C-alpha positions as CSV (number, residue, x, y, z in Angstrom):
1,M,-27.4,-11.4,-108.7
2,S,-24.2,-9.5,-108.8
3,L,-23.5,-6.0,-107.5
4,S,-21.4,-3.8,-109.7
5,L,-20.2,-0.3,-108.9
6,T,-19.6,0.6,-112.5
7,T,-21.8,3.0,-114.4
8,G,-23.1,0.2,-116.6
9,S,-24.6,-1.6,-113.6
10,K,-27.9,-3.6,-114.1
11,H,-29.0,-2.1,-110.7
12,P,-28.1,1.6,-110.7
13,F,-29.9,2.2,-107.4
14,L,-27.8,-0.5,-105.6
15,S,-24.7,1.0,-107.2
16,I,-25.6,4.5,-105.8
17,L,-26.5,3.1,-102.4
18,A,-23.3,1.2,-102.2
19,T,-21.3,4.3,-103.2
20,V,-23.0,6.5,-100.6
21,W,-22.5,3.9,-97.9
22,L,-18.8,3.4,-98.8
23,G,-18.3,7.2,-98.8
24,A,-20.0,7.6,-95.4
25,W,-18.1,4.7,-93.9
26,S,-14.7,6.0,-95.1
27,A,-15.5,9.5,-93.8
28,S,-16.5,8.1,-90.5
29,A,-13.4,6.0,-90.3
30,A,-11.2,9.0,-91.1
31,H,-13.0,11.0,-88.4
32,A,-12.5,8.3,-85.9
33,A,-8.8,8.0,-86.7
34,A,-8.3,11.8,-86.4
35,A,-10.4,12.1,-83.1
36,V,-8.9,14.0,-80.2
37,D,-10.4,13.7,-76.7
38,V,-9.8,16.4,-74.1
39,K,-10.7,15.9,-70.4
40,D,-10.4,17.9,-67.2
41,A,-9.6,21.3,-68.8
42,W,-9.2,24.0,-66.2
43,V,-7.5,27.4,-65.7
44,R,-6.2,28.8,-62.4
45,A,-8.1,31.8,-61.1
46,T,-6.4,35.1,-61.2
47,V,-5.9,37.8,-58.5
48,P,-6.6,41.5,-59.2
49,G,-4.1,42.9,-61.7
50,Q,-2.8,39.5,-62.8
51,K,-2.3,39.4,-66.6
52,V,-1.2,35.8,-67.0
53,A,-2.7,32.4,-66.1
54,G,-2.0,28.7,-66.6
55,A,-4.4,26.3,-68.3
56,Y,-4.2,22.6,-67.8
57,L,-5.9,19.5,-69.3
58,E,-5.5,15.9,-70.4
59,I,-5.5,15.3,-74.2
60,Q,-5.5,12.0,-76.1
61,S,-5.3,11.5,-79.9
62,R,-6.3,8.3,-81.5
63,S,-3.5,8.7,-84.1
64,A,-0.2,10.4,-83.8
65,A,-0.6,14.2,-83.7
66,R,0.9,17.4,-82.3
67,L,-0.6,20.3,-80.3
68,V,0.8,23.2,-82.3
69,G,-1.1,26.2,-81.0
70,V,-3.7,27.6,-78.6
71,R,-6.1,30.6,-78.8
72,S,-8.6,32.1,-76.4
73,P,-10.8,35.1,-76.9
74,L,-10.0,36.0,-73.2
75,A,-6.3,36.5,-73.8
76,K,-4.2,38.5,-76.3
77,S,-2.1,35.4,-76.9
78,A,-1.6,31.8,-75.6
79,E,1.4,29.5,-75.8
80,I,2.4,26.0,-75.0
81,H,5.1,25.9,-72.3
82,S,7.2,23.3,-70.3
83,M,8.5,23.5,-66.8
84,S,11.6,21.7,-65.7
85,N,13.8,21.5,-62.6
86,E,17.4,22.2,-63.6
87,G,19.9,22.1,-60.7
88,G,17.2,23.1,-58.2
89,V,15.9,26.0,-60.3
90,M,12.5,25.8,-62.0
91,K,12.7,26.9,-65.7
92,M,9.9,27.6,-68.0
93,R,10.3,27.4,-71.8
94,H,8.1,28.0,-74.8
95,L,7.3,24.9,-76.9
96,D,6.6,25.2,-80.6
97,A,4.6,21.9,-80.4
98,L,3.8,19.1,-78.1
99,D,3.8,15.5,-79.4
100,L,0.6,13.5,-78.9
101,P,1.5,9.9,-79.4
102,A,-1.3,7.7,-80.8
103,G,-3.6,6.4,-78.0
104,Q,-1.6,7.9,-75.1
105,S,-2.9,10.5,-72.7
106,V,-0.8,13.6,-72.4
107,R,-1.3,15.7,-69.3
108,L,-0.7,19.4,-69.2
109,E,-0.4,20.2,-65.5
110,P,1.2,22.6,-63.1
111,S,5.0,22.2,-62.9
112,G,5.0,20.4,-66.2
113,N,3.8,21.0,-69.8
114,H,1.0,23.6,-69.7
115,I,-0.7,26.4,-71.6
116,M,0.1,30.1,-70.7
117,L,-2.5,32.7,-71.4
118,F,-1.0,36.2,-71.7
119,D,-2.6,39.7,-71.4
120,I,-5.8,38.3,-70.0
121,K,-8.7,40.7,-70.8
122,Q,-10.7,40.2,-67.5
123,P,-10.2,38.6,-64.1
124,L,-10.7,34.9,-64.0
125,E,-13.1,34.0,-61.2
126,P,-13.6,30.5,-59.8
127,G,-16.6,28.8,-61.5
128,A,-16.3,30.8,-64.8
129,R,-15.5,29.1,-68.1
130,V,-12.6,30.0,-70.4
131,P,-12.9,29.1,-74.1
132,L,-9.8,27.5,-75.5
133,T,-9.1,26.6,-79.1
134,L,-6.5,23.9,-79.4
135,I,-4.7,23.7,-82.8
136,I,-3.9,20.0,-83.6
137,E,-1.7,18.9,-86.5
138,Q,-2.2,15.4,-87.9
139,K,-0.6,14.2,-91.1
140,G,0.2,17.7,-92.2
141,K,-3.3,19.1,-91.7
142,K,-4.4,21.4,-88.9
143,K,-7.7,21.3,-87.1
144,S,-9.3,23.2,-84.2
145,V,-10.6,21.6,-81.1
146,E,-12.9,23.8,-79.0
147,V,-12.7,23.3,-75.2
148,Q,-14.4,25.0,-72.2
149,A,-12.0,25.2,-69.3
150,E,-13.3,25.7,-65.8
151,V,-11.7,28.4,-63.7
152,R,-10.6,26.9,-60.4
153,S,-9.4,28.5,-57.2
154,V,-5.8,29.6,-56.8
155,T,-5.5,27.1,-53.8
156,E,-6.5,24.0,-55.9
């Protein structure tokens, strides 16, 4: 018995079944290749009157990608930033994008690359959660990754 995927197949049910299976398999493979994992997302708690906060996390993409944007309903805007020590002076710069090399963990942390939340709409208390939407670009396509970041004490 032969299996044919043409419309003139002797076994149309097998043809349909094989087509559905191949479609599901290729969609699953595409999803696996595009998968992005985020761990240990947290935001530093704010003090009364503070309107900005830093967000930190570890992100890994299975295939080459870029973090190209961030949003949060708790902030008017959010940006990707880097910190560097230049001649003993710490400098912060806005980044248009952050490369996510395939299979490598990229840490966003204090005194390094991080996310800045601007014009925060409410105080951020330890133990609360801050929703973040990470905008990831892979192969020219953008997708959103939803993250819940834990608010941690200023002293952590």
